[in-house]
N, C-alpha and C positions, 0 to 999 in steps of 0.2 A: 658527640659522645658515642661510644661503642654500643652496639645492641646489647651485649651481655651486661655492661655497666648500667645501662638504662633499665634493663630487666631486673637487675639486683636492687636498684633503687626503688623501682615500682613495687617489687615484692616486699621490701621493707615498709614502704608507705602503706601497703594493703594490710599489713599486720598491726598497724598502729590505730589507736582511737582517732576519729576524724580531726579533733583539734590538734593532736600531736602530729598527725600526718601533714597537715597544712604547715605547721611550723618547720617540720623536717624538710619538706619540699621547698619552702621558701629559702632556707639557708643553703640547701644543695643547689638550687637554681642560681642564687646570687654568686655562689662559689664556682659554678661551672666553667667560667673562663679560665680559672686556675688549673683545672685538671682535664678539660676537654681535649686539648692537643695531646696530652700524655695518653689518654684513652685511645685516641686514634693511632698513635705510634705503637701502642701495645697490640692493637688489632692487626696492624701491618706486620709487626714482628712475629705474631702467632701464625699468620698466613705464610710468612717466609719459612718459618720452622716446619710447618706442615708440608710445604713444597719440598724441602730438603729431606724429610723423612721418607717420602714416597719416590724421590728421584732415583733413577737408574743410570749408572751404577750407584749403589749406596756409598756415600762418602762420609766416613765417621767424623773427619775434621770439619767438613761443611756443616754437619748436624750439630757438632759441638759449638761451632761459631754462631749458628743460628739460635741455638739454645741460650747461649750467653747473651746475645742481643735481646732475646725475649725476656730473660731474667732482668737485664738492665732496664728494659722498658717497664716491666712490672714494678721494679723498685722506684722508678721515676713517678709512676702513677700513684703509688702509695705515698711517696713524699708530697706530691702535689695535692692529692685528694684527702690525705689523712687529717690535716687540720680542719678542713671544711667538714668532714664527717664528724669529727669530735665536736665541733661547734653545733652541728645539726643535732647530734645526740644530747648535747647540753640543753637543748630546747624541748626535749621529749620528757614527759613525766616518768617517774620511777616505774609506774605500771606499764607504760609504753615500752620502756627499755626491757623490762622483764618479758613482755610479749615478743619483742624482737629476738631475745636469746632463746626463748622457748620454741619459736618458729624455726630458728636456725638449727637447734638441736634436733627437732623433729625431721627436718630436711636431711640432715646428716645421717640420722638413723635410717630413714627411708632409703637414702641412696646407698647405704652399706648393706642393706638386706638383699640377699641373693634372689 
């Protein structure tokens, strides 16, 4: 599992009440084999894109190709992890789901503040 995905899941768990966090973690752990390879491929595609962005001479087509590969990897991860995430959220109480949304909205607001 990629570091950023593991961090996102850990942040989600941290914002949940303990009983919800355990249920969420259990479903995500059981489903990890379904999405772990996709997460690894996404990390590799991101690294390839970053290499193309800083390569000299700058090659627009190479960056476009690397960006497309990253986008396809992202979509594969969403396809593979989406159902597991939905199942994990189904195990979380309404209060826990509200906390997740509130935490995400606060993070977005914090990140958009100059």
